[in-house]
N, C-alpha and C positions, 0 to 999 in steps of 0.2 A: 344612741347617745348616754353617756356613762356619768354616773355624779355617785357622792359616796350614799346619798338617801334614795336612790332609783336608776334603774336601767330603760331606756327607750328602745324598743325594736320596733323599727319602721321597715314597710314593703320597700323594695326597690322602685323608682318610678314615681309616678303621680301617688298612686294607691287608691284606699276608697276611703270614705268617711263613717270608718267603722272602726271604733275605739275598746280594746279591752283593757281593764287595770285588775291590778291582785294586789289589794294592800297590806294583807296578813300572811304571806308567805314569806316574808323576808328571815333571812338565818345570820345574817350579819351583826353578831352581838356587841355592841361598842364596850369599850373597855372600863367604862365608868358605870355598866349597870352590874351593880354589886347585888343581885337579886339574892335571899337567904334559901329558898328553896334550891333542890338541885335542879340543874339545866334540863335533865328528862322532865321535870315537873314544869317547869315553866314553860318549855316547848309544847304544852298540850293546849296551850292558848293560839297557837299558830294555826294557819289553813295551809297546813305541809303539802307540798306537790303541786298546789293550785298553777302557779306562774306556769310549770313545767307543763301541767296538762293542756293549759292554752299557749304551749309554744309555738305552735304551727302558725298563730295570726297571719305573720307578715306573707305568708304563703298566699295565704286568701286576699292580699293588698290591703289587710288590716293593720294597725298599729299595736303593740302590747307594753302598758308601763307595769313595772314591776318594782315595788317597795323591797329596800334591801335591808331595812331594820324591822327587829321583831316587833310584834304587835303590843307585847306586854311592857315594852320599852316607852313607847308611845305609840297610840292608836290613830291612824290615819281615817278610822270611820267615825271618828267623835267631833262634834262642834270644838273648837279651840278653847271655848270657855268652860266645857265640862270638867272643870277641876276638882277632885277631890280633895276640898279643904283640911281633912284628916290626914291625908298625907303629908304637909307641910310643915315644917317648924316655924316659919315666920308667914306673916299675912301676904295673900297675893296682893298686888297692886291694881290689878284690873279686873275687871268682871269677870264673875262665876255665875254659871247656870246650874243650879242643881238639878241632877236630873235621875231617873230610875237607873241609870248605870253607875253615875258616881256613887248613890245609896248602895247599890249592891258591889261597890269597890272595883270597877272595871270599866272606868271614867277614861279620861283622854291619856292618863298614866294610870297605871294599873297599881291597885293597893292591896290586891290578895290575887294569888295563883289560884288556877283550877284546883277546885278541892277546897279553897277557902283560906289555904295556909298564908300568912303575912308574906308579901314581896320581899319586904326590905325589914333589915334589923335596925332601922333608925328610919328617922323623918329625913324628906327632901328639902333642900333649899328653894327658894324661889329662883334663884339663880340657875341653878340645876334645871329647872323646868322650863326656864326660859331658853334656856340655851338647846333643850329638846325639840322644842318648837322652831326655834329660830335654823336650826341646823338640820333636821329630818324632817317633820310635820312641812312646813310650809314649802320647802323646795319639792316635796312629793306634789302637793297640791297644786303647785305652780307646774307642774310638768303636766299633769292631767288637764288643767285649764289650758294651759299653752297647745297640748294637740287639739283639744277641741274646737277652741279658737282658730287654729289653722286650717281643720278641715272644714269649718263650718264657713270662714271666710271663703276659701277655694268652691265649695259645693252649695252653700245655701243652707244644708242641713247637715245633721251628725247624729251618728246613733252610737251609743255607748252600753258596755255592758262592764258592772263591777263583780268581779269574781270572787267567789268564797266558796266555803266546805263549812260541814254542819256534823256535829254528833250525829250519830244514827239514832240515839234516845236523848230526848230533852232533860239537860241536867239543872242542879239546883238552880241556876240563875235564868232557867229559860221560863217562856211564859206557859208552855207544857210540860213541867217537869215529868219525867218518867215516860212520857208517849213516844212511839216509834214517829220517825219521821218518813217523809215520802224519799223518793229517789233525788229529786230536784224541787227547789221552794224557791219561785220567781215572787220577786217584790218590787212594786213600782207606786207603793205608798197610795196605795186603794186607786189607782188610775191617775194620779197626778204628776208621774215625771217622765212620762211616756205616753206615746198614742196607743190606744189599747189595741191595735193592729202588730203592735212590735211585740206586745207581751203574748199575744196569741200567736204569731208566728214563731215564737221561741217554744211555747207549749207545745203546740200541735208538732212541732218537728220532732222533739224530745217524746212525744206521748207515742208517735209512729213509731219510734225505736224500741218501744216496748216499757220505757220507763214510766213510774209513777211520777205526776208532776201535779204541786200545789203551786195555789197562788195567794201570795199574801197571808199566807196562813203555815208556820207562826211567824216567819220574817217579813215584814212590809218593805224591806229598805230602811237604811239609815244613814248618815250624814251626807256620804258622796253623791248619792242619786238624788238626794234633798237639795244639796247645793247645785247640780249641774243638770238635775232634769228640767227643762222649761219646754213641754213639747210647744207651745204657743209660739215658739220663736224656732222651732224645728231642732231643738235640742234634745234628744231623747235619750234618757239614763235607764237600766233595767239591772235590777240586783239579781244574781245567779247564786244559789246555795246549793252545793252537791254533797249528797250525802258519803260521809268519809269513809264507810263500810264497802262501798262499792269499789273502792282502789288501793286500801291501805287496812293494817290492825292499827287500830284506835289507840291501842296502849304504846305499841312500839314504835310508832308512824312508819313502819316499813311497808313498803308496797306490797300489795297482795296480788294474786293472780287474774283479778278483774282491772286491775291496772291498765292494761295494754288496750282492753275492749273498750275503757271508758275513754282514755285518749283517742283513738281511732273515731270514737263516736262524737266528740267532742269536735275532731276535725271535720265530721259531716255536719254538724252543728253550723261551724263556722263557714262551710260551702254554701248552706242554704241561707245563712244571713244575709252573705256576700251577694247571693242573688236576690234576695229581699231588696238590700239597698239600693243595686242597680236598678231595680224596678221603678224604685220611688225617685230617682235620679230623672 
């Protein structure tokens, strides 16, 4: 299924109630994204290559949903009311929720690029922001909700992985600036967005491959898993962050020698999760 805001890759046949989404790997830069810093700087906000790394999902009966728009243009992993009012030239007519992310300038629409440079040389209008929400943010979330509901209705349960990448060292906006990261960080918002056995299955599979795995440190999961993870309803959502140094040069975004190894190991993870889901049905 193709849409300007997203692409859905489904398995042939019935498939499994296992869904992956990549909200931050989009590289389709809209014409009205008149950012001030060079494109190479703006792109540092992306989870570059993440959708491609999980591209084998349909071969395991799973679904992959890929956001096509860039994170810095509008961030699908924020609440729709996390609006940075300092970015707007006129008053926003709807609710606004101040958060640590908006204070840092990386709310629903980013006010600053990586490194702190202003993203724009001007203020945005409320109409521009509304269009971004309607044309990009809402369709992407509708795609996630639609796939989760479709599988839940068919199987009575659904398991969802929200796919991200992270800098190898915490940056200035991190909860732990300057600290080296694990190879993978799993986030289930302290056990509230999925059954503990799902988190444990992912952690154990990755650890068995020799990776260093952390849980809820420093990333607990943000809006997408919060919104869709309801384990009491058999709707399980887990965020996975992969260390960028494992697969690319973090400054140039070029794949490094470890990319093929990581891609193959993520296929092993997807095979293990397919078996996990089958055992639960």
